[in-house]
C-alpha positions in Angstrom: 107.9 105.4 60.8 108.0 101.6 60.7 108.4 99.7 63.8 111.1 97.3 62.9 111.5 95.9 66.6 107.8 95.0 66.7 107.1 94.1 63.1 110.2 92.5 61.9 112.4 91.6 64.9 109.8 90.4 67.5 108.4 87.6 65.4 111.9 86.5 64.5 113.0 86.1 68.0 109.6 84.5 69.0 110.3 81.8 66.4 114.2 81.4 66.3 115.2 83.0 69.8 116.5 80.8 72.6 116.8 81.8 76.3 120.2 83.2 77.1 122.0 84.4 80.3 124.5 87.2 79.8 127.2 87.4 82.6 129.2 90.5 82.6 133.0 90.7 83.4 132.5 93.0 86.4 133.1 92.7 90.1 129.5 91.5 90.8 129.2 89.2 87.7 126.0 90.8 86.9 123.7 88.8 84.9 120.7 89.4 82.4 118.1 87.2 80.9 118.1 87.8 77.1 116.8 86.2 74.1 119.4 85.3 71.5 119.4 83.8 67.8 121.8 80.9 67.8 124.3 81.3 64.9 127.0 79.0 66.5 127.1 77.2 63.1 128.9 80.3 61.9 128.5 83.9 61.0 130.5 85.5 58.1 133.3 87.9 59.4 135.8 90.0 57.7 136.0 92.4 54.8 137.2 89.9 52.2 134.0 88.2 50.6 136.1 86.1 48.3 137.7 84.4 51.1 135.2 84.4 53.8 136.0 83.6 57.5 133.2 81.8 59.6 133.1 82.2 63.4 130.4 81.0 65.7 128.1 83.8 66.8 124.8 84.9 68.2 122.3 87.8 67.6 120.7 89.9 70.4 118.3 92.9 70.2 119.9 96.0 71.6 116.5 97.1 73.0 116.6 94.0 75.3 120.1 94.7 76.3 119.0 98.3 77.2 115.9 97.1 78.9 118.2 95.1 81.3 120.1 98.4 82.1 123.0 97.5 80.0 125.1 99.1 77.1 126.9 97.6 74.3 130.2 98.4 76.0 128.8 95.8 78.7 129.6 93.0 76.3 133.3 93.4 76.5 134.6 90.3 78.1 131.1 88.9 79.0 130.0 85.4 78.7 126.6 84.2 77.3 125.0 80.9 78.0 122.4 79.3 75.8 121.6 75.9 74.3 123.7 74.2 77.0 126.9 76.0 76.1 129.0 78.9 77.8 130.6 81.1 75.3 132.8 84.2 75.7 132.1 87.3 73.7 135.1 87.7 71.5 133.8 90.8 69.8 130.5 92.5 68.8 129.3 94.9 66.3 125.8 96.6 65.6 123.4 95.6 62.9 121.1 98.5 62.7 117.8 98.9 61.1 116.7 101.7 58.8 115.2 103.6 61.9 118.6 103.5 63.6 121.1 101.4 65.8 118.9 101.5 68.9 116.0 99.6 67.3 118.4 96.9 65.6 120.5 94.0 66.8 124.1 93.3 68.0 126.0 90.4 66.4 128.2 88.7 68.9 131.2 86.8 67.7 131.8 83.9 70.3 134.5 81.6 71.5 133.6 78.5 73.3 134.4 78.8 77.1 
């Protein structure tokens, strides 16, 4: 089986990734250091491709989130800081690779804090 995380995603994150700090919406305000790909210029969202909507976003690797001891559900209500801005995670959805969701990415839809 192809190692998508090592062969595809790792080089992309090495080149395009920026350091990010994820702060959870929990009692302890738990934080995790992650690498994010800045998509704040906009990612296409919605089902209607004829009339697209563009929202600021970011992309993170699910494997990094899991390595930090977190889950996708941890992203609900969280904030993420990168490139000098603090963003609230408005929503998120998986971007799996052919070997499965766990080896893929998570697209974050963001709102400026």
